C-alpha positions as CSV (number, residue, x, y, z in Angstrom):
1,M,55.7,-32.3,270.0
2,S,53.9,-33.4,273.1
3,D,51.6,-31.2,275.2
4,S,54.1,-31.1,278.0
5,E,56.7,-29.4,275.9
6,E,56.2,-25.7,275.8
7,T,57.4,-23.6,272.8
8,I,60.0,-21.0,273.7
9,T,59.6,-17.8,271.8
10,H,62.5,-15.5,271.0
11,E,61.6,-12.0,269.7
12,D,63.9,-9.3,268.2
13,K,67.1,-11.0,269.3
14,T,70.5,-11.2,267.6
15,F,72.4,-14.4,267.7
16,T,76.1,-14.1,266.7
17,D,78.8,-16.8,266.2
18,I,76.6,-19.6,267.7
19,N,77.6,-23.2,266.8
20,Y,74.5,-25.3,266.4
21,A,76.3,-27.8,264.2
22,E,75.0,-31.4,264.4
23,K,72.7,-30.3,267.3
24,R,68.9,-30.6,267.5
25,L,66.9,-27.5,268.2
26,A,63.4,-28.2,269.5
27,N,60.2,-26.2,270.4
28,R,61.6,-22.8,269.4
29,E,59.9,-19.9,267.7
30,F,62.0,-17.0,266.4
31,I,60.2,-13.7,265.5
32,G,62.1,-10.8,264.0
33,C,65.5,-12.3,265.0
34,E,68.9,-11.9,263.3
35,F,71.5,-14.7,263.0
36,V,75.0,-13.7,262.2
37,N,77.8,-16.1,261.4
38,C,76.0,-19.0,263.0
39,D,76.7,-22.7,262.1
40,F,73.6,-24.8,261.5
41,S,75.5,-27.5,259.4
42,K,74.0,-31.0,259.9
43,S,71.8,-29.7,262.6
44,D,68.1,-30.7,263.1
45,L,65.8,-27.6,263.0
46,S,62.7,-29.7,262.5
47,H,59.4,-28.2,263.6
48,N,60.8,-24.8,264.7
49,D,59.5,-21.6,263.3
50,F,61.5,-18.6,262.0
51,M,59.3,-15.6,261.1
52,D,60.7,-12.3,259.7
53,C,64.3,-13.6,260.5
54,H,67.4,-12.5,258.8
55,F,70.3,-15.0,258.4
56,K,73.8,-13.4,257.6
57,Q,76.9,-15.4,256.7
58,C,75.4,-18.6,258.3
59,N,76.1,-22.2,257.3
60,F,73.1,-24.4,256.6
61,S,74.9,-27.3,254.9
62,L,72.9,-30.5,255.1
63,T,70.5,-29.0,257.7
64,I,67.3,-31.0,258.4
65,V,64.2,-28.8,258.1
66,T,61.3,-31.2,258.3
67,G,58.2,-29.2,259.2
68,T,60.3,-26.1,259.8
69,G,58.5,-22.8,259.2
70,F,60.3,-20.0,257.4
71,K,58.1,-17.0,256.9
72,D,59.6,-13.9,255.2
73,A,63.1,-15.3,256.0
74,V,66.1,-13.5,254.4
75,F,69.4,-15.3,253.8
76,T,72.4,-13.1,253.0
77,G,75.8,-14.6,252.2
78,C,74.8,-18.0,253.5
79,K,75.9,-21.5,252.6
80,I,72.8,-23.5,252.1
81,L,74.0,-26.7,250.6
82,G,72.0,-29.9,250.1
83,I,68.8,-28.8,252.0
84,D,65.5,-30.4,251.2
85,F,63.1,-27.4,251.4
86,S,60.2,-29.6,250.1
87,K,59.9,-30.9,253.7
88,C,59.4,-27.5,255.3
89,N,56.1,-26.3,256.7
90,K,54.1,-25.3,253.6
91,F,52.1,-22.7,255.5
92,L,55.1,-20.7,256.7
93,F,57.2,-20.7,253.5
94,S,58.5,-17.4,252.0
95,F,62.1,-16.4,251.4
96,R,64.6,-14.0,249.9
97,F,68.1,-15.2,249.0
98,E,71.0,-12.9,248.5
99,Q,74.7,-13.7,247.7
100,S,74.1,-17.3,248.9
101,H,75.1,-20.8,247.8
102,L,72.1,-23.1,247.5
103,D,73.8,-25.8,245.4
104,Y,72.3,-29.3,245.6
105,S,69.2,-28.1,247.5
106,T,65.7,-29.3,246.7
107,F,62.6,-27.2,246.1
108,Y,60.6,-30.1,244.6
109,G,56.9,-29.3,244.3
110,V,56.9,-26.2,246.5
111,K,55.3,-22.8,246.1
112,L,58.0,-20.2,245.7
113,R,56.0,-17.4,244.1
114,K,57.6,-14.0,243.9
115,T,60.8,-15.4,245.5
116,T,63.9,-13.3,244.8
117,F,67.3,-15.0,244.3
118,T,70.1,-12.3,243.9
119,D,73.7,-13.2,243.1
120,C,73.2,-16.8,244.2
121,S,74.8,-20.0,243.1
122,L,72.0,-22.6,242.4
123,K,74.1,-25.4,240.9
124,E,72.3,-28.8,240.6
125,T,69.3,-27.3,242.5
126,D,66.0,-29.2,242.0
127,F,63.1,-27.0,241.0
128,E,61.0,-29.8,239.6
129,E,57.3,-29.2,239.9
130,A,57.9,-26.0,241.8
131,D,55.7,-22.9,241.4
132,L,58.1,-20.0,240.7
133,T,55.6,-17.6,239.3
134,S,57.0,-14.1,239.2
135,S,60.2,-15.2,240.8
136,T,63.5,-13.4,240.0
137,F,66.9,-15.1,239.3
138,H,69.1,-11.9,239.3
139,N,72.7,-12.7,238.3
140,C,72.4,-16.3,239.4
141,D,74.3,-19.4,238.3
142,L,71.8,-22.2,237.4
143,S,74.3,-24.8,236.2
144,G,72.6,-28.2,236.2
145,A,69.5,-26.9,238.0
146,T,66.4,-29.0,237.2
147,F,63.2,-27.5,235.8
148,V,60.6,-30.2,234.9
149,R,56.9,-29.5,235.0
150,S,57.8,-26.2,236.8
151,I,55.6,-23.1,236.7
152,L,57.9,-20.3,235.5
153,E,55.3,-17.9,234.3
154,K,56.4,-14.2,234.6
155,A,59.7,-15.4,236.2
156,D,62.7,-13.2,235.4
157,F,65.8,-15.0,233.9
158,R,67.2,-12.0,232.1
159,T,70.5,-11.9,234.1
160,A,70.6,-15.6,235.0
161,R,73.2,-17.8,233.4
162,N,74.0,-21.5,232.6
163,F,70.3,-22.6,232.9
164,S,68.7,-25.1,230.6
165,L,64.9,-25.6,230.6
166,D,62.6,-27.2,228.1
167,P,59.6,-25.0,227.2
168,A,57.7,-28.1,226.2
169,V,57.7,-29.5,229.8
170,N,57.5,-26.2,231.8
171,K,55.0,-23.4,231.9
172,I,56.9,-20.3,230.8
173,K,54.2,-17.9,229.7
174,Q,55.4,-14.3,230.0
175,A,58.7,-15.4,231.5
176,K,61.5,-12.8,230.9
177,F,64.8,-13.7,229.1
178,S,67.5,-11.7,227.5
179,A,68.6,-12.3,223.9
180,L,72.0,-13.3,225.3
181,N,70.7,-16.3,227.4
182,L,68.0,-17.7,225.0
183,A,70.3,-20.6,224.4
184,G,69.1,-22.0,227.7
185,L,65.8,-22.6,226.1
186,L,67.1,-24.3,223.1
187,Y,69.6,-26.8,224.5
188,Q,67.4,-29.8,223.8
189,F,67.8,-29.2,220.0
190,N,71.6,-29.5,220.3
191,L,72.2,-26.4,218.2
192,D,75.5,-24.7,217.7
193,I,74.7,-21.1,218.6
194,E,77.2,-18.5,217.7
195,Y,77.4,-15.0,219.2
196,E,78.9,-12.2,217.1
197,G,81.0,-9.6,218.6
């Protein structure tokens, strides 16, 4: 961003049914805004900031977020496919995800402490080297999600399903699991686990 380009700030506004697909948004700062049913698919949101914003039923498929700031952002019922969150602004980086599809997204090496994922699909999502300390995966599908050298201390997997993580290569001290999903910790031993009942 050059000095001649002034940042435009939007505060406490609601944006509904706006189509940003395949467009580039530049020099914008959104504070306390709400986005409802907006399409950001394949758009370039690089170097814009979203603080205390709520996204509802929005499409973020393959959106570019290089240097984008998301502080206390809430995503509800959103399609967030194939996004590389590792390229976001690390200083404005806090989220809550509810009833959203984050399949094929990347959180490689990022700090996601105390992040809540509720009723989300996280298939093939990359959490390698991410810090997920005290995060919650409530009723989430983690099929094919990658956890390698991840910090999962005090993370809550009690209602998560289809995850597989190796305790030998992840930090899982005080992480919470239910007796019914412990198989996700034992997959590397290729055991045949039977559930009675």
